[in-house]
DRENKOL-248751 format. One line per 4 residues: number of its first residue (from 1); their letters; for each residue x negated, y negated, z negated of N, C-alpha, C, CB. Coordinates in Angstrom, 1 decimal, padded with zeros to 4 digits. Each point is the difference from the previous one (the first is absolute). Glycine has a CB too. Example, Ala and Ser with C-alpha at 12.3 -4.5 7.8 and 13.67 -1.06 7.14 Angstrom:
BEGIN
1 = as = -013.2,005.7,-007.8,000.9,-001.2,000.0,-000.9,-001.2,000.0,001.9,001.2,-001.2 ~ -001.5,-002.3,001.9,-000.9,-001.1,000.0,000.8,-001.1,-000.8,-001.2,000.6,002.2 $
END
This chain:
BEGIN
1 = xxxx = -075.8,-094.8,-088.2,-001.1,-000.4,000.8,-001.3,000.4,-000.5,001.4,-001.9,000.8 ~ -001.6,001.7,-002.2,-001.2,000.4,-000.6,-000.3,001.5,000.1,000.3,-002.0,-001.6 ~ 000.7,002.8,001.4,-000.1,001.4,000.1,-000.4,000.5,001.4,001.7,000.2,-001.9 ~ -001.1,-000.9,002.9,-000.3,000.3,001.4,-001.5,-000.3,000.3,002.4,-000.4,000.6 $
5 = xxxx = -002.9,-000.8,-001.1,-001.4,-000.4,000.2,-000.9,001.0,-000.6,000.7,-002.4,000.1 ~ -000.4,002.9,-001.3,-000.8,001.0,-000.7,-000.1,001.3,000.7,000.6,-001.1,-002.2 ~ 000.6,001.5,002.8,000.0,001.2,000.7,-000.8,-000.1,001.3,002.3,000.5,-000.9 ~ -002.3,-001.6,001.6,-000.8,-000.2,001.2,-001.5,000.0,-000.4,001.9,-001.3,001.1 $
9 = xxxx = -002.3,000.6,-002.1,-001.4,000.0,-000.5,-000.4,001.4,-000.3,000.3,-002.3,-000.8 ~ 000.5,003.1,000.1,-000.4,001.4,-000.3,-000.2,000.8,001.2,001.3,-000.2,-002.1 ~ -000.4,000.1,003.1,-000.1,000.7,001.2,-001.3,-000.4,000.8,002.5,000.2,000.1 ~ -002.7,-001.5,000.0,-001.2,-000.5,000.8,-001.3,000.5,-000.6,001.4,-002.1,000.7 $
13 = xxxx = -001.5,001.9,-002.0,-001.2,000.4,-000.7,-000.2,001.5,000.0,000.1,-002.1,-001.4 ~ 001.0,002.8,001.2,-000.1,001.5,000.0,-000.5,000.5,001.4,001.9,000.1,-001.6 ~ -001.3,-000.6,002.7,-000.5,000.4,001.3,-001.4,-000.4,000.3,002.3,000.0,000.8 ~ -002.7,-001.2,-001.3,-001.3,-000.5,000.2,-001.0,000.9,-000.7,000.8,-002.3,000.1 $
17 = xxxx = -000.5,002.7,-001.3,-000.9,001.0,-000.8,-000.1,001.3,000.7,000.6,-001.2,-002.1 ~ 000.5,001.7,002.7,000.0,001.3,000.7,-000.9,-000.1,001.3,002.3,000.5,-000.9 ~ -002.2,-001.6,001.6,-000.8,-000.2,001.2,-001.5,000.0,-000.4,001.9,-001.3,001.1 ~ -002.2,000.5,-002.1,-001.4,000.0,-000.5,-000.4,001.3,-000.5,000.2,-002.4,-000.6 $
21 = xxxx = 000.7,003.2,000.0,-000.4,001.3,-000.5,-000.3,001.0,001.1,001.5,-000.5,-001.9 ~ -000.7,000.4,003.0,-000.2,000.9,001.1,-001.4,-000.4,000.6,002.5,000.3,000.5 ~ -002.8,-001.6,-000.3,-001.3,-000.4,000.5,-001.1,000.5,-000.9,001.1,-002.0,001.1 ~ -000.8,002.0,-002.4,-001.0,000.4,-001.0,-000.3,001.5,000.0,000.8,-001.9,-001.4 $
25 = xxxx = 000.1,002.6,002.0,-000.3,001.5,000.1,-001.1,000.2,001.1,002.4,000.5,-000.6 ~ -002.6,-001.4,001.5,-001.0,000.1,001.0,-001.2,-000.9,-000.2,001.8,000.6,001.6 ~ -001.7,-001.6,-002.4,-001.1,-000.9,-000.2,-000.6,000.3,-001.4,001.1,-001.8,001.4 ~ -002.5,001.9,-001.4,-000.6,000.5,-001.2,000.0,-001.0,-001.2,-001.4,001.4,001.5 $
29 = xxxx = 001.6,-002.7,-001.2,-000.1,-001.0,-001.1,001.4,-000.3,-000.6,-002.0,-001.0,001.2 ~ 003.1,001.6,-000.8,001.3,-000.2,-000.6,000.4,001.2,-000.7,000.6,-001.7,001.8 ~ 000.1,001.6,-002.9,000.6,001.1,-000.7,001.4,000.3,000.5,-001.4,-000.6,-002.0 ~ 001.5,001.4,003.1,001.3,000.2,000.6,001.1,000.5,-000.8,-001.3,000.4,002.0 $
33 = xxxx = 000.9,000.6,-002.8,001.1,000.7,-000.9,000.5,-001.1,-001.0,-001.1,002.3,000.3 ~ 000.2,-003.1,-000.9,000.5,-001.0,-001.0,000.9,-001.0,000.7,-002.1,000.3,-001.3 ~ 001.8,-000.8,002.5,000.9,-000.9,000.6,001.3,000.7,000.4,-002.0,-001.2,000.9 ~ 002.0,002.4,-000.5,001.2,000.8,000.3,000.9,000.1,-001.3,-001.2,001.3,001.9 $
37 = xxxx = 000.5,-001.0,-003.0,000.8,000.1,-001.3,000.7,-001.3,-000.3,-001.7,001.7,-000.8 ~ 001.0,-002.8,000.9,000.6,-001.3,-000.3,001.1,-000.3,001.0,-002.2,-000.8,-000.9 ~ 002.0,001.1,002.2,001.0,-000.3,001.0,001.3,000.8,-000.3,-001.8,-000.5,001.6 ~ 001.6,001.8,-001.8,001.1,000.9,-000.2,000.7,-000.3,-001.4,-001.1,001.7,001.4 $
41 = xxxx = 000.3,-002.1,-002.3,000.6,-000.4,-001.3,000.9,-001.3,000.2,-002.0,000.9,-001.3 ~ 001.6,-001.8,002.0,000.8,-001.2,000.3,001.2,000.3,000.7,-002.0,-001.4,000.0 ~ 001.9,002.2,001.1,001.1,000.4,000.8,001.0,000.9,-000.6,-001.5,-000.3,001.9 ~ 001.0,001.1,-002.9,000.9,001.0,-000.7,001.1,-000.7,-000.8,-002.0,001.5,-000.1 $
45 = xxxx = 001.9,-002.8,-000.1,001.0,-000.7,-000.7,001.2,-000.3,001.0,-001.7,-001.0,-001.6 ~ 001.4,001.0,002.9,001.0,-000.4,001.0,000.4,001.1,000.9,-000.9,-002.2,-000.1 ~ 000.1,003.3,000.1,000.3,001.1,001.1,-000.2,001.4,-000.6,-000.8,-001.6,001.7 ~ 001.8,002.4,-001.4,-000.1,001.4,-000.5,-001.1,000.8,000.7,002.5,000.0,-000.4 $
49 = xxxx = -002.7,-000.3,001.7,-001.1,000.6,000.7,-001.3,-000.3,-000.6,001.3,-000.2,002.1 ~ -001.6,-001.1,-002.5,-001.2,-000.4,-000.6,-000.2,000.6,-001.4,000.1,-002.1,001.3 ~ 001.0,002.2,-002.0,000.0,000.7,-001.3,-000.5,001.4,000.1,001.9,-001.5,-000.8 ~ -001.3,002.2,001.8,-000.4,001.4,000.3,-001.5,000.1,000.3,002.4,000.5,000.8 $
53 = xxxx = -002.9,-001.4,000.1,-001.4,000.0,000.3,-000.9,-000.3,-001.2,000.6,-000.7,002.4 ~ -000.2,-000.2,-003.2,-000.7,-000.4,-001.2,-000.1,001.2,-000.9,000.7,-002.4,000.2 ~ 000.4,003.1,-000.4,000.0,001.2,-000.8,-001.0,001.1,000.5,002.4,-000.5,-000.7 ~ -002.4,000.7,002.0,-001.0,000.9,000.6,-001.4,-000.4,-000.3,001.6,000.5,001.9 $
57 = xxxx = -001.9,-001.8,-001.7,-001.4,-000.4,-000.3,-000.3,000.2,-001.5,000.2,-001.7,001.8 ~ 000.8,001.5,-002.7,-000.2,000.2,-001.4,-000.4,001.4,-000.3,001.6,-001.8,-000.5 ~ -000.9,002.8,001.2,-000.3,001.4,-000.2,-001.4,000.4,000.6,002.5,000.5,000.0 ~ -002.8,-001.1,001.1,-001.2,000.4,000.7,-001.3,-000.6,-000.7,001.3,000.2,002.1 $
61 = xxxx = -001.2,-001.4,-002.7,-001.1,-000.7,-000.6,000.4,-000.4,-001.4,-000.8,-000.8,002.2 ~ 001.0,001.8,-003.2,000.4,-000.4,-001.3,-001.0,-000.9,-000.8,001.3,002.1,000.0 ~ -002.6,-001.8,000.2,-001.0,-000.8,-000.7,000.0,-001.5,000.5,-001.4,002.1,-000.3 ~ 001.5,-002.2,001.6,000.1,-001.4,000.5,001.3,-000.7,-000.4,-001.4,000.8,002.0 $
65 = xxxx = 002.4,000.0,-002.1,001.3,-000.6,-000.4,-000.1,-000.5,-001.4,001.3,001.6,001.5 ~ -002.0,-000.8,-002.4,-000.2,-000.5,-001.4,-000.7,-001.3,-000.1,000.0,002.4,-000.7 ~ -001.1,-002.5,001.5,-000.8,-001.2,000.0,000.9,-001.2,000.6,-002.2,001.4,000.3 ~ 003.0,-001.1,000.7,000.8,-001.0,000.6,001.0,-000.5,-001.0,-000.2,001.1,002.2 $
69 = xxxx = 000.8,-000.2,-003.0,001.0,-000.4,-001.0,-000.7,-000.9,-001.1,001.4,002.1,000.5 ~ -002.6,-001.7,-000.9,-000.8,-000.8,-001.0,-000.2,-001.4,000.6,-001.1,002.1,-000.9 ~ 000.7,-002.2,002.1,-000.2,-001.3,000.7,001.3,-000.8,000.0,-001.9,001.0,001.4 ~ 003.0,-000.3,-001.1,001.3,-000.7,000.1,000.3,-000.6,-001.4,000.8,001.6,001.8 $
73 = xxxx = -001.0,-000.8,-002.9,000.3,-000.5,-001.3,-000.9,-001.2,-000.4,000.7,002.4,-000.6 ~ -002.0,-002.3,001.0,-000.9,-001.1,-000.2,000.5,-001.3,000.7,-001.9,001.7,-000.3 ~ 002.3,-001.6,001.5,000.5,-001.1,000.8,001.3,-000.6,-000.7,-001.1,000.9,002.1 ~ 001.9,000.0,-002.5,001.3,-000.5,-000.7,-000.3,-000.7,-001.3,001.2,001.9,001.0 $
77 = xxxx = -002.2,-001.4,-001.7,-000.4,-000.7,-001.3,-000.6,-001.4,000.3,-000.4,002.3,-001.1 ~ -000.4,-002.3,002.1,-000.6,-001.3,000.4,001.0,-001.0,000.5,-002.1,001.1,000.6 ~ 003.1,-000.6,000.1,001.1,-000.9,000.5,000.8,-000.5,-001.2,000.1,001.3,002.2 ~ 000.2,-000.4,-003.1,000.7,-000.5,-001.2,-000.8,-001.0,-000.8,001.1,002.2,-000.1 $
81 = xxxx = -002.4,-002.0,000.0,-000.8,-001.0,-000.7,000.0,-001.3,000.7,-001.5,001.8,-000.8 ~ 001.5,-001.8,002.1,-000.1,-001.3,000.7,001.4,-000.7,000.1,-001.9,001.0,001.3 ~ 002.9,-000.2,-001.1,001.3,-000.6,000.3,001.1,000.3,-001.1,-000.5,000.2,002.4 ~ 000.2,000.7,-003.3,000.9,000.2,-001.2,001.2,000.7,000.4,-000.9,-002.0,-001.0 $
85 = xxx = 000.9,002.8,002.1,001.2,000.8,000.3,-000.4,001.3,000.7,001.3,-002.1,000.3 ~ -000.4,003.0,-000.2,-000.2,001.3,000.5,000.3,000.0,001.5,000.6,001.0,-002.2 ~ -001.4,-000.2,002.9,000.2,000.1,001.5,001.3,000.8,000.2,-002.5,-000.1,000.5 $
END
């Protein structure tokens, strides 16, 4: 049951970030590519299609991908400090 709930949360948040990312491509105050990266990263754990799209974004925007991975590492370290476990 716990694994199923985690999977549903990953899918919901992944698609939510993708929707915001697409809106961000047209709205000047949102970072569309960043939201798309986060969304595809989340969905890539559950979907081959999303993994393929995430890999395309990594190749197209390598600098942004590097900053994204640094941010991901920072969040993981903060999570470990707060909760004492790994994501």
